N, CA, C and O atoms as a DFTB+ gen file, in Angstrom:
664 C
 N C O
     1  1     -92.137     -54.031       0.601
     2  2     -90.713     -54.232       0.421
     3  2     -90.016     -52.903       0.613
     4  3     -90.310     -51.949      -0.107
     5  1     -89.124     -52.815       1.540
     6  2     -88.391     -51.567       1.707
     7  2     -87.535     -51.261       0.483
     8  3     -87.005     -52.155      -0.176
     9  1     -87.423     -50.007       0.213
    10  2     -86.540     -49.548      -0.852
    11  2     -85.113     -49.511      -0.307
    12  3     -84.920     -49.618       0.905
    13  1     -84.118     -49.363      -1.166
    14  2     -82.732     -49.324      -0.685
    15  2     -82.466     -48.247       0.368
    16  3     -81.579     -48.414       1.205
    17  1     -83.209     -47.163       0.341
    18  2     -82.988     -46.105       1.339
    19  2     -83.290     -46.614       2.743
    20  3     -82.541     -46.317       3.674
    21  1     -84.378     -47.380       2.918
    22  2     -84.715     -47.908       4.247
    23  2     -83.651     -48.905       4.706
    24  3     -83.177     -48.840       5.841
    25  1     -83.281     -49.824       3.818
    26  2     -82.242     -50.797       4.180
    27  2     -80.949     -50.074       4.560
    28  3     -80.313     -50.412       5.558
    29  1     -80.570     -49.088       3.768
    30  2     -79.329     -48.362       4.018
    31  2     -79.342     -47.598       5.332
    32  3     -78.358     -47.616       6.070
    33  1     -80.443     -46.931       5.628
    34  2     -80.523     -46.163       6.876
    35  2     -80.520     -47.065       8.104
    36  3     -79.906     -46.729       9.116
    37  1     -81.195     -48.201       8.027
    38  2     -81.192     -49.134       9.158
    39  2     -79.795     -49.728       9.333
    40  3     -79.296     -49.816      10.455
    41  1     -79.165     -50.134       8.237
    42  2     -77.806     -50.674       8.326
    43  2     -76.818     -49.666       8.884
    44  3     -75.989     -50.007       9.727
    45  1     -76.901     -48.431       8.419
    46  2     -76.011     -47.385       8.930
    47  2     -76.288     -47.108      10.406
    48  3     -75.359     -46.845      11.169
    49  1     -77.552     -47.163      10.813
    50  2     -77.900     -46.938      12.224
    51  2     -77.322     -48.029      13.114
    52  3     -76.828     -47.751      14.206
    53  1     -77.385     -49.266      12.648
    54  2     -76.816     -50.384      13.417
    55  2     -75.313     -50.204      13.573
    56  3     -74.771     -50.378      14.664
    57  1     -74.648     -49.858      12.491
    58  2     -73.198     -49.644      12.558
    59  2     -72.876     -48.448      13.453
    60  3     -71.914     -48.489      14.220
    61  1     -73.673     -47.390      13.360
    62  2     -73.445     -46.215      14.208
    63  2     -73.581     -46.570      15.686
    64  3     -72.861     -46.031      16.527
    65  1     -74.504     -47.475      15.999
    66  2     -74.728     -47.861      17.391
    67  2     -73.670     -48.819      17.925
    68  3     -73.302     -48.738      19.097
    69  1     -73.179     -49.719      17.089
    70  2     -72.321     -50.804      17.576
    71  2     -70.853     -50.702      17.219
    72  3     -70.015     -51.287      17.906
    73  1     -70.522     -49.984      16.178
    74  2     -69.125     -49.868      15.754
    75  2     -68.326     -49.209      16.876
    76  3     -68.782     -48.222      17.454
    77  1     -67.154     -49.730      17.192
    78  2     -66.385     -49.177      18.304
    79  2     -66.075     -47.690      18.180
    80  3     -66.095     -46.972      19.180
    81  1     -65.791     -47.223      16.982
    82  2     -65.444     -45.811      16.812
    83  2     -65.784     -45.356      15.395
    84  3     -64.876     -45.108      14.602
    85  1     -67.082     -45.239      15.053
    86  2     -67.416     -44.878      13.677
    87  2     -66.950     -43.483      13.288
    88  3     -66.756     -43.209      12.104
    89  1     -66.765     -42.601      14.257
    90  2     -66.350     -41.239      13.931
    91  2     -64.875     -41.166      13.552
    92  3     -64.430     -40.195      12.939
    93  1     -64.122     -42.200      13.920
    94  2     -62.683     -42.196      13.661
    95  2     -62.378     -42.041      12.168
    96  3     -61.446     -41.332      11.788
    97  1     -63.157     -42.697      11.344
    98  2     -62.945     -42.602       9.902
    99  2     -64.114     -41.893       9.231
   100  3     -64.512     -42.231       8.116
   101  1     -64.639     -40.930       9.918
   102  2     -65.792     -40.162       9.434
   103  2     -66.972     -41.065       9.154
   104  3     -67.415     -41.802      10.036
   105  1     -67.479     -41.018       7.958
   106  2     -68.705     -41.736       7.648
   107  2     -68.477     -43.019       6.856
   108  3     -69.448     -43.652       6.439
   109  1     -67.261     -43.412       6.640
   110  2     -66.978     -44.635       5.893
   111  2     -67.641     -45.874       6.510
   112  3     -68.222     -46.671       5.773
   113  1     -67.575     -46.066       7.839
   114  2     -68.265     -47.227       8.414
   115  2     -69.782     -47.181       8.189
   116  3     -70.409     -48.223       7.996
   117  1     -70.368     -45.993       8.214
   118  2     -71.815     -45.880       7.998
   119  2     -72.173     -46.228       6.557
   120  3     -73.182     -46.888       6.305
   121  1     -71.355     -45.789       5.626
   122  2     -71.577     -46.126       4.217
   123  2     -71.428     -47.632       4.016
   124  3     -72.209     -48.246       3.289
   125  1     -70.422     -48.226       4.662
   126  2     -70.227     -49.680       4.560
   127  2     -71.443     -50.410       5.138
   128  3     -71.896     -51.400       4.564
   129  1     -71.969     -49.938       6.254
   130  2     -73.162     -50.543       6.842
   131  2     -74.368     -50.428       5.928
   132  3     -75.149     -51.371       5.803
   133  1     -74.523     -49.276       5.287
   134  2     -75.635     -49.083       4.350
   135  2     -75.500     -50.011       3.145
   136  3     -76.487     -50.590       2.690
   137  1     -74.291     -50.150       2.633
   138  2     -74.071     -51.034       1.482
   139  2     -74.301     -52.500       1.857
   140  3     -74.922     -53.248       1.102
   141  1     -73.800     -52.903       3.021
   142  2     -74.009     -54.288       3.458
   143  2     -75.486     -54.573       3.705
   144  3     -75.955     -55.680       3.439
   145  1     -76.216     -53.597       4.205
   146  2     -77.649     -53.788       4.445
   147  2     -78.420     -53.972       3.139
   148  3     -79.517     -54.530       3.146
   149  1     -77.872     -53.520       2.044
   150  2     -78.503     -53.700       0.735
   151  2     -77.944     -54.898      -0.033
   152  3     -78.484     -55.273      -1.074
   153  1     -76.877     -55.493       0.470
   154  2     -76.181     -56.555      -0.268
   155  2     -77.014     -57.806      -0.486
   156  3     -76.768     -58.541      -1.443
   157  1     -77.987     -58.069       0.368
   158  2     -78.815     -59.272       0.187
   159  2     -79.562     -59.237      -1.137
   160  3     -79.890     -60.284      -1.695
   161  1     -79.831     -58.048      -1.639
   162  2     -80.525     -57.936      -2.921
   163  2     -79.618     -58.186      -4.118
   164  3     -80.027     -58.006      -5.265
   165  1     -78.384     -58.601      -3.846
   166  2     -77.514     -59.005      -4.956
   167  2     -78.081     -60.247      -5.643
   168  3     -77.639     -60.617      -6.731
   169  1     -79.059     -60.885      -5.007
   170  2     -79.705     -62.039      -5.642
   171  2     -80.477     -61.635      -6.902
   172  3     -80.871     -62.494      -7.691
   173  1     -80.688     -60.352      -7.088
   174  2     -81.315     -59.891      -8.333
   175  2     -80.446     -60.238      -9.542
   176  3     -80.958     -60.379     -10.653
   177  1     -79.136     -60.376      -9.333
   178  2     -78.266     -60.795     -10.436
   179  2     -78.677     -62.173     -10.942
   180  3     -78.660     -62.427     -12.146
   181  1     -79.045     -63.055     -10.029
   182  2     -79.525     -64.389     -10.434
   183  2     -80.898     -64.292     -11.094
   184  3     -81.182     -65.011     -12.052
   185  1     -81.740     -63.412     -10.587
   186  2     -83.070     -63.224     -11.178
   187  2     -82.931     -62.820     -12.641
   188  3     -83.591     -63.381     -13.515
   189  1     -82.061     -61.837     -12.900
   190  2     -81.895     -61.353     -14.273
   191  2     -81.140     -62.350     -15.145
   192  3     -81.457     -62.509     -16.324
   193  1     -80.144     -63.022     -14.574
   194  2     -79.350     -63.983     -15.339
   195  2     -80.145     -65.235     -15.692
   196  3     -80.090     -65.712     -16.825
   197  1     -80.876     -65.759     -14.732
   198  2     -81.596     -67.011     -14.925
   199  2     -83.065     -66.803     -15.304
   200  3     -83.800     -67.767     -15.520
   201  1     -83.477     -65.556     -15.379
   202  2     -84.853     -65.212     -15.762
   203  2     -85.880     -65.907     -14.884
   204  3     -86.888     -66.422     -15.368
   205  1     -85.606     -65.913     -13.576
   206  2     -86.522     -66.546     -12.631
   207  2     -86.588     -65.712     -11.358
   208  3     -85.572     -65.504     -10.695
   209  1     -87.773     -65.236     -11.019
   210  2     -87.953     -64.453      -9.796
   211  2     -87.838     -65.329      -8.545
   212  3     -87.801     -64.806      -7.432
   213  1     -87.780     -66.631      -8.711
   214  2     -87.704     -67.538      -7.571
   215  2     -86.443     -67.294      -6.729
   216  3     -86.428     -67.614      -5.540
   217  1     -85.412     -66.743      -7.318
   218  2     -84.163     -66.515      -6.597
   219  2     -84.244     -65.348      -5.628
   220  3     -83.518     -65.315      -4.635
   221  1     -85.128     -64.380      -5.907
   222  2     -85.178     -63.199      -5.042
   223  2     -85.788     -63.548      -3.691
   224  3     -86.787     -64.262      -3.603
   225  1     -85.173     -63.036      -2.666
   226  2     -85.555     -63.266      -1.274
   227  2     -85.383     -64.723      -0.867
   228  3     -86.115     -65.244      -0.026
   229  1     -84.403     -65.361      -1.482
   230  2     -84.074     -66.740      -1.160
   231  2     -82.925     -66.807      -0.175
   232  3     -82.960     -66.134       0.855
   233  1     -81.904     -67.605      -0.469
   234  2     -80.795     -67.835       0.466
   235  2     -80.099     -66.564       0.967
   236  3     -79.704     -66.509       2.132
   237  1     -79.940     -65.551       0.124
   238  2     -79.243     -64.343       0.589
   239  2     -80.037     -63.573       1.639
   240  3     -79.503     -62.674       2.288
   241  1     -81.312     -63.925       1.805
   242  2     -82.164     -63.270       2.795
   243  2     -82.378     -64.146       4.033
   244  3     -83.274     -63.877       4.833
   245  1     -81.569     -65.180       4.192
   246  2     -81.747     -66.101       5.320
   247  2     -80.859     -65.716       6.499
   248  3     -79.865     -65.005       6.356
   249  1     -81.252     -66.207       7.655
   250  2     -80.477     -65.949       8.868
   251  2     -79.135     -66.671       8.820
   252  3     -78.137     -66.155       9.324
   253  1     -79.101     -67.859       8.218
   254  2     -77.843     -68.610       8.094
   255  2     -76.867     -67.848       7.200
   256  3     -75.681     -67.747       7.517
   257  1     -77.358     -67.317       6.096
   258  2     -76.491     -66.562       5.195
   259  2     -75.928     -65.346       5.928
   260  3     -74.747     -65.027       5.792
   261  1     -76.780     -64.663       6.708
   262  2     -76.320     -63.505       7.482
   263  2     -75.262     -63.927       8.500
   264  3     -74.283     -63.211       8.714
   265  1     -75.455     -65.085       9.125
   266  2     -74.471     -65.589      10.080
   267  2     -73.145     -65.884       9.385
   268  3     -72.081     -65.577       9.924
   269  1     -73.201     -66.473       8.200
   270  2     -71.979     -66.763       7.438
   271  2     -71.261     -65.460       7.077
   272  3     -70.039     -65.372       7.193
   273  1     -72.013     -64.457       6.643
   274  2     -71.410     -63.154       6.332
   275  2     -70.720     -62.597       7.575
   276  3     -69.592     -62.111       7.501
   277  1     -71.398     -62.670       8.704
   278  2     -70.826     -62.160       9.958
   279  2     -69.555     -62.922      10.339
   280  3     -68.563     -62.316      10.743
   281  1     -69.586     -64.249      10.210
   282  2     -68.405     -65.056      10.537
   283  2     -67.238     -64.757       9.594
   284  3     -66.088     -64.670      10.026
   285  1     -67.541     -64.602       8.308
   286  2     -66.485     -64.258       7.352
   287  2     -65.875     -62.894       7.657
   288  3     -64.660     -62.715       7.567
   289  1     -66.715     -61.945       8.016
   290  2     -66.207     -60.622       8.401
   291  2     -65.347     -60.717       9.654
   292  3     -64.315     -60.054       9.750
   293  1     -65.764     -61.534      10.610
   294  2     -64.998     -61.711      11.840
   295  2     -63.648     -62.368      11.560
   296  3     -62.626     -61.959      12.110
   297  1     -63.652     -63.387      10.704
   298  2     -62.392     -64.047      10.350
   299  2     -61.457     -63.099       9.607
   300  3     -60.248     -63.098       9.836
   301  1     -62.026     -62.301       8.723
   302  2     -61.203     -61.376       7.932
   303  2     -60.650     -60.230       8.777
   304  3     -59.568     -59.714       8.495
   305  1     -61.380     -59.839       9.797
   306  2     -60.946     -58.666      10.567
   307  2     -60.141     -59.023      11.818
   308  3     -59.423     -58.174      12.346
   309  1     -60.247     -60.244      12.293
   310  2     -59.471     -60.655      13.453
   311  2     -60.152     -60.347      14.772
   312  3     -61.165     -59.649      14.817
   313  1     -59.578     -60.880      15.852
   314  2     -60.169     -60.750      17.183
   315  2     -60.266     -59.298      17.646
   316  3     -61.223     -58.924      18.324
   317  1     -59.296     -58.494      17.287
   318  2     -59.285     -57.107      17.772
   319  2     -60.422     -56.274      17.188
   320  3     -60.799     -55.246      17.750
   321  1     -60.961     -56.718      16.067
   322  2     -62.025     -55.953      15.428
   323  2     -63.333     -56.754      15.369
   324  3     -64.132     -56.591      14.447
   325  1     -63.532     -57.612      16.358
   326  2     -64.710     -58.472      16.396
   327  2     -66.009     -57.661      16.514
   328  3     -67.002     -57.980      15.861
   329  1     -65.997     -56.627      17.336
   330  2     -67.209     -55.796      17.500
   331  2     -67.578     -55.106      16.194
   332  3     -68.756     -54.976      15.862
   333  1     -66.583     -54.673      15.471
   334  2     -66.802     -54.039      14.163
   335  2     -67.420     -55.040      13.185
   336  3     -68.364     -54.707      12.469
   337  1     -66.891     -56.256      13.155
   338  2     -67.433     -57.296      12.279
   339  2     -68.872     -57.622      12.653
   340  3     -69.712     -57.826      11.777
   341  1     -69.158     -57.671      13.944
   342  2     -70.521     -57.932      14.402
   343  2     -71.474     -56.815      13.951
   344  3     -72.595     -57.090      13.521
   345  1     -71.034     -55.578      14.047
   346  2     -71.861     -54.448      13.603
   347  2     -72.192     -54.576      12.117
   348  3     -73.339     -54.385      11.712
   349  1     -71.197     -54.896      11.321
   350  2     -71.425     -55.051       9.878
   351  2     -72.290     -56.282       9.577
   352  3     -73.148     -56.238       8.695
   353  1     -72.065     -57.371      10.305
   354  2     -72.878     -58.566      10.114
   355  2     -74.343     -58.319      10.462
   356  3     -75.233     -58.804       9.765
   357  1     -74.597     -57.579      11.519
   358  2     -75.972     -57.250      11.890
   359  2     -76.599     -56.281      10.888
   360  3     -77.805     -56.330      10.643
   361  1     -75.785     -55.407      10.315
   362  2     -76.301     -54.523       9.262
   363  2     -76.773     -55.367       8.088
   364  3     -77.834     -55.110       7.520
   365  1     -75.986     -56.374       7.723
   366  2     -76.406     -57.280       6.640
   367  2     -77.697     -58.004       7.025
   368  3     -78.630     -58.070       6.225
   369  1     -77.756     -58.546       8.241
   370  2     -78.925     -59.306       8.696
   371  2     -80.182     -58.448       8.753
   372  3     -81.288     -58.968       8.608
   373  1     -80.031     -57.155       8.960
   374  2     -81.205     -56.275       9.062
   375  2     -82.044     -56.317       7.792
   376  3     -83.254     -56.093       7.843
   377  1     -81.421     -56.598       6.662
   378  2     -82.146     -56.647       5.396
   379  2     -83.243     -57.720       5.452
   380  3     -84.390     -57.462       5.087
   381  1     -82.887     -58.902       5.904
   382  2     -83.854     -60.004       5.966
   383  2     -85.002     -59.669       6.911
   384  3     -86.162     -59.952       6.611
   385  1     -84.679     -59.067       8.048
   386  2     -85.729     -58.726       9.015
   387  2     -86.659     -57.643       8.486
   388  3     -87.872     -57.708       8.688
   389  1     -86.093     -56.645       7.809
   390  2     -86.948     -55.600       7.227
   391  2     -87.855     -56.172       6.146
   392  3     -89.044     -55.857       6.104
   393  1     -87.310     -57.002       5.279
   394  2     -88.139     -57.612       4.241
   395  2     -89.200     -58.520       4.843
   396  3     -90.340     -58.539       4.377
   397  1     -88.835     -59.271       5.872
   398  2     -89.797     -60.143       6.548
   399  2     -90.943     -59.313       7.140
   400  3     -92.114     -59.662       6.996
   401  1     -90.592     -58.227       7.797
   402  2     -91.604     -57.413       8.475
   403  2     -92.511     -56.661       7.513
   404  3     -93.661     -56.369       7.843
   405  1     -92.007     -56.347       6.331
   406  2     -92.762     -55.450       5.453
   407  2     -93.265     -56.099       4.172
   408  3     -93.761     -55.399       3.288
   409  1     -93.153     -57.406       4.050
   410  2     -93.623     -58.071       2.841
   411  2     -95.083     -58.470       2.999
   412  3     -95.449     -59.168       3.944
   413  1     -95.912     -58.020       2.065
   414  2     -97.319     -58.429       2.014
   415  2     -97.607     -59.229       0.751
   416  3     -98.535     -60.038       0.726
   417  1     -96.824     -59.012      -0.284
   418  2     -97.068     -59.633      -1.585
   419  2     -95.826     -60.410      -2.003
   420  3     -94.714     -60.063      -1.606
   421  1     -96.005     -61.441      -2.790
   422  2     -94.863     -62.128      -3.383
   423  2     -94.313     -63.282      -2.593
   424  3     -93.291     -63.845      -2.983
   425  1     -94.936     -63.663      -1.505
   426  2     -94.553     -64.895      -0.852
   427  2     -93.551     -64.816       0.269
   428  3     -93.242     -65.859       0.845
   429  1     -93.027     -63.688       0.622
   430  2     -92.144     -63.580       1.773
   431  2     -90.686     -63.892       1.489
   432  3     -90.244     -63.896       0.340
   433  1     -89.942     -64.155       2.568
   434  2     -88.499     -64.396       2.491
   435  2     -88.160     -65.759       3.076
   436  3     -88.854     -66.252       3.965
   437  1     -87.098     -66.359       2.577
   438  2     -86.636     -67.662       3.065
   439  2     -85.722     -67.468       4.273
   440  3     -84.529     -67.766       4.213
   441  1     -86.286     -66.972       5.360
   442  2     -85.504     -66.701       6.567
   443  2     -84.806     -67.938       7.113
   444  3     -83.700     -67.837       7.645
   445  1     -85.427     -69.090       6.991
   446  2     -84.897     -70.299       7.613
   447  2     -84.140     -71.217       6.655
   448  3     -83.839     -72.358       7.005
   449  1     -83.826     -70.730       5.443
   450  2     -83.032     -71.510       4.502
   451  2     -81.700     -71.822       5.171
   452  3     -81.195     -70.932       5.854
   453  1     -81.100     -72.953       5.051
   454  2     -81.374     -74.121       4.224
   455  2     -82.257     -75.159       4.914
   456  3     -82.505     -76.224       4.350
   457  1     -82.733     -74.866       6.121
   458  2     -83.561     -75.816       6.859
   459  2     -84.980     -75.887       6.317
   460  3     -85.666     -76.899       6.463
   461  1     -85.410     -74.797       5.690
   462  2     -86.750     -74.745       5.114
   463  2     -86.736     -73.781       3.935
   464  3     -86.129     -72.712       4.001
   465  1     -87.409     -74.167       2.857
   466  2     -87.557     -73.270       1.716
   467  2     -88.838     -72.447       1.823
   468  3     -89.184     -71.691       0.914
   469  1     -89.532     -72.604       2.940
   470  2     -90.753     -71.850       3.164
   471  2     -90.466     -70.355       3.232
   472  3     -89.464     -69.921       3.800
   473  1     -91.357     -69.592       2.649
   474  2     -91.204     -68.135       2.656
   475  2     -92.101     -67.536       3.725
   476  3     -93.303     -67.799       3.776
   477  1     -91.492     -66.732       4.571
   478  2     -92.194     -66.148       5.710
   479  2     -92.390     -64.657       5.505
   480  3     -91.563     -63.984       4.890
   481  1     -93.512     -64.145       6.036
   482  2     -93.745     -62.706       5.981
   483  2     -94.631     -62.295       7.140
   484  3     -95.551     -63.016       7.527
   485  1     -94.341     -61.129       7.686
   486  2     -95.139     -60.569       8.762
   487  2     -96.195     -59.634       8.186
   488  3     -97.330     -59.599       8.660
   489  1     -95.813     -58.876       7.160
   490  2     -96.771     -58.068       6.423
   491  2     -97.257     -56.802       7.098
   492  3     -98.422     -56.438       6.942
   493  1     -96.400     -56.120       7.842
   494  2     -96.819     -54.861       8.461
   495  2     -97.194     -53.826       7.416
   496  3     -98.270     -53.232       7.475
   497  1     -96.307     -53.617       6.468
   498  2     -96.511     -52.632       5.407
   499  2     -96.027     -53.284       4.131
   500  3     -94.993     -53.952       4.136
   501  1     -96.748     -53.107       3.043
   502  2     -96.300     -53.691       1.792
   503  2     -96.167     -52.630       0.716
   504  3     -97.031     -51.764       0.578
   505  1     -95.110     -52.696      -0.029
   506  2     -94.964     -51.808      -1.176
   507  2     -95.229     -52.636      -2.412
   508  3     -96.303     -52.528      -3.003
   509  1     -94.305     -53.438      -2.808
   510  2     -94.491     -54.307      -3.959
   511  2     -93.242     -55.144      -4.130
   512  3     -92.152     -54.752      -3.715
   513  1     -93.411     -56.289      -4.739
   514  2     -92.256     -57.106      -5.081
   515  2     -91.529     -56.519      -6.284
   516  3     -90.328     -56.735      -6.451
   517  1     -92.234     -55.796      -7.103
   518  2     -91.644     -55.203      -8.304
   519  2     -91.929     -53.706      -8.329
   520  3     -92.857     -53.271      -9.011
   521  1     -91.145     -52.904      -7.593
   522  2     -91.425     -51.473      -7.564
   523  2     -91.383     -50.823      -8.945
   524  3     -91.995     -49.776      -9.153
   525  1     -90.675     -51.425      -9.878
   526  2     -90.591     -50.822     -11.210
   527  2     -91.946     -50.823     -11.915
   528  3     -92.149     -50.068     -12.866
   529  1     -92.871     -51.662     -11.458
   530  2     -94.203     -51.690     -12.057
   531  2     -95.135     -50.658     -11.439
   532  3     -96.259     -50.478     -11.907
   533  1     -94.687     -49.989     -10.408
   534  2     -95.487     -48.957      -9.773
   535  2     -95.260     -47.621     -10.463
   536  3     -94.214     -47.404     -11.075
   537  1     -96.234     -46.729     -10.365
   538  2     -96.020     -45.388     -10.923
   539  2     -94.876     -44.691     -10.186
   540  3     -94.666     -44.912      -8.993
   541  1     -94.152     -43.859     -10.904
   542  2     -93.015     -43.145     -10.312
   543  2     -93.435     -42.350      -9.085
   544  3     -92.676     -42.263      -8.119
   545  1     -94.630     -41.769      -9.104
   546  2     -95.078     -40.977      -7.955
   547  2     -95.234     -41.839      -6.701
   548  3     -94.971     -41.368      -5.595
   549  1     -95.656     -43.087      -6.858
   550  2     -95.796     -43.987      -5.710
   551  2     -94.429     -44.347      -5.148
   552  3     -94.239     -44.377      -3.932
   553  1     -93.482     -44.619      -6.032
   554  2     -92.126     -44.948      -5.577
   555  2     -91.511     -43.750      -4.858
   556  3     -90.871     -43.912      -3.819
   557  1     -91.699     -42.554      -5.402
   558  2     -91.169     -41.336      -4.767
   559  2     -91.825     -41.113      -3.411
   560  3     -91.159     -40.707      -2.458
   561  1     -93.117     -41.375      -3.319
   562  2     -93.833     -41.222      -2.045
   563  2     -93.251     -42.159      -0.990
   564  3     -93.002     -41.738       0.139
   565  1     -93.029     -43.439      -1.350
   566  2     -92.465     -44.403      -0.403
   567  2     -91.017     -44.077      -0.062
   568  3     -90.589     -44.257       1.077
   569  1     -90.267     -43.599      -1.044
   570  2     -88.886     -43.177      -0.807
   571  2     -88.864     -42.060       0.240
   572  3     -88.081     -42.107       1.189
   573  1     -89.720     -41.068       0.063
   574  2     -89.789     -39.943       1.011
   575  2     -90.249     -40.419       2.386
   576  3     -89.725     -39.979       3.409
   577  1     -91.238     -41.326       2.405
   578  2     -91.728     -41.863       3.670
   579  2     -90.612     -42.570       4.429
   580  3     -90.424     -42.335       5.623
   581  1     -89.873     -43.433       3.741
   582  2     -88.781     -44.162       4.383
   583  2     -87.690     -43.213       4.867
   584  3     -87.140     -43.391       5.953
   585  1     -87.385     -42.217       4.066
   586  2     -86.366     -41.232       4.441
   587  2     -86.798     -40.469       5.685
   588  3     -86.007     -40.295       6.612
   589  1     -88.046     -40.012       5.712
   590  2     -88.553     -39.268       6.865
   591  2     -88.711     -40.136       8.106
   592  3     -88.540     -39.654       9.226
   593  1     -89.030     -41.395       7.918
   594  2     -89.223     -42.299       9.045
   595  2     -87.905     -42.738       9.672
   596  3     -87.796     -42.807      10.896
   597  1     -86.904     -43.037       8.847
   598  2     -85.684     -43.667       9.352
   599  2     -84.478     -42.744       9.486
   600  3     -83.536     -43.087      10.200
   601  1     -84.472     -41.600       8.837
   602  2     -83.367     -40.648       9.030
   603  2     -83.251     -40.192      10.478
   604  3     -82.139     -40.085      10.994
   605  1     -84.383     -39.917      11.157
   606  2     -84.256     -39.532      12.572
   607  2     -83.625     -40.619      13.438
   608  3     -82.946     -40.305      14.415
   609  1     -83.836     -41.885      13.100
   610  2     -83.199     -42.969      13.846
   611  2     -81.682     -42.860      13.756
   612  3     -80.987     -42.923      14.770
   613  1     -81.176     -42.697      12.546
   614  2     -79.728     -42.557      12.359
   615  2     -79.221     -41.304      13.065
   616  3     -78.194     -41.349      13.742
   617  1     -79.925     -40.196      12.916
   618  2     -79.510     -38.945      13.566
   619  2     -79.497     -39.103      15.085
   620  3     -78.584     -38.610      15.748
   621  1     -80.493     -39.781      15.642
   622  2     -80.572     -39.991      17.088
   623  2     -79.412     -40.846      17.586
   624  3     -78.800     -40.531      18.606
   625  1     -79.109     -41.923      16.873
   626  2     -77.993     -42.797      17.269
   627  2     -76.680     -42.027      17.209
   628  3     -75.855     -42.130      18.116
   629  1     -76.485     -41.258      16.146
   630  2     -75.255     -40.458      16.036
   631  2     -75.175     -39.410      17.142
   632  3     -74.101     -39.166      17.690
   633  1     -76.305     -38.793      17.469
   634  2     -76.348     -37.815      18.557
   635  2     -75.980     -38.468      19.886
   636  3     -75.188     -37.920      20.652
   637  1     -76.558     -39.642      20.158
   638  2     -76.235     -40.349      21.401
   639  2     -74.761     -40.724      21.464
   640  3     -74.111     -40.556      22.496
   641  1     -74.244     -41.230      20.359
   642  2     -72.814     -41.594      20.332
   643  2     -71.936     -40.388      20.640
   644  3     -70.981     -40.475      21.411
   645  1     -72.280     -39.266      20.021
   646  2     -71.487     -38.052      20.216
   647  2     -71.618     -37.551      21.654
   648  3     -70.632     -37.109      22.242
   649  1     -72.815     -37.615      22.224
   650  2     -73.040     -37.147      23.596
   651  2     -72.310     -38.014      24.604
   652  3     -71.743     -37.506      25.571
   653  1     -72.323     -39.324      24.381
   654  2     -71.685     -40.247      25.305
   655  2     -70.182     -40.211      25.191
   656  3     -69.477     -40.301      26.197
   657  1     -69.680     -40.079      23.974
   658  2     -68.229     -40.123      23.763
   659  2     -67.531     -38.800      24.032
   660  3     -66.313     -38.773      24.212
   661  1     -68.268     -37.717      24.064
   662  2     -67.631     -36.408      24.270
   663  2     -68.079     -35.743      25.517
   664  3     -67.631     -34.638      25.823
């Protein structure tokens, strides 16, 4: 399971690549992309409220939910800012794909909800469904790994944008 740093860096990278002019407002669009990429884990509120882990990686991690988020962003922003809404919608959707690709334990994600409640996982790399049960040193190690692995992606996209636009 990717930590919030991985989700945030991938979301920010997507926004950096697709947003029409992310430099116009400095880093605000990148921060918004990072936050949206982590928003699918808002289902933890249901986990804690209802005392059931069954809610995690459910509907908020589905492709349909990501499509609805993208459509709502498009409706809210209007035709002139459609590319921006798409960038943010894809940042949100990246969460489900990262969890799908990196889940080895805990049953996967409901990518195809509401058509199927089946949980899917590719299982490339697994951390844990409950990182809080891991030793702090393991969490720090994975945090550093994700930072070192994905920060260059964001830096590369920003470099390309700057080279092409200037």
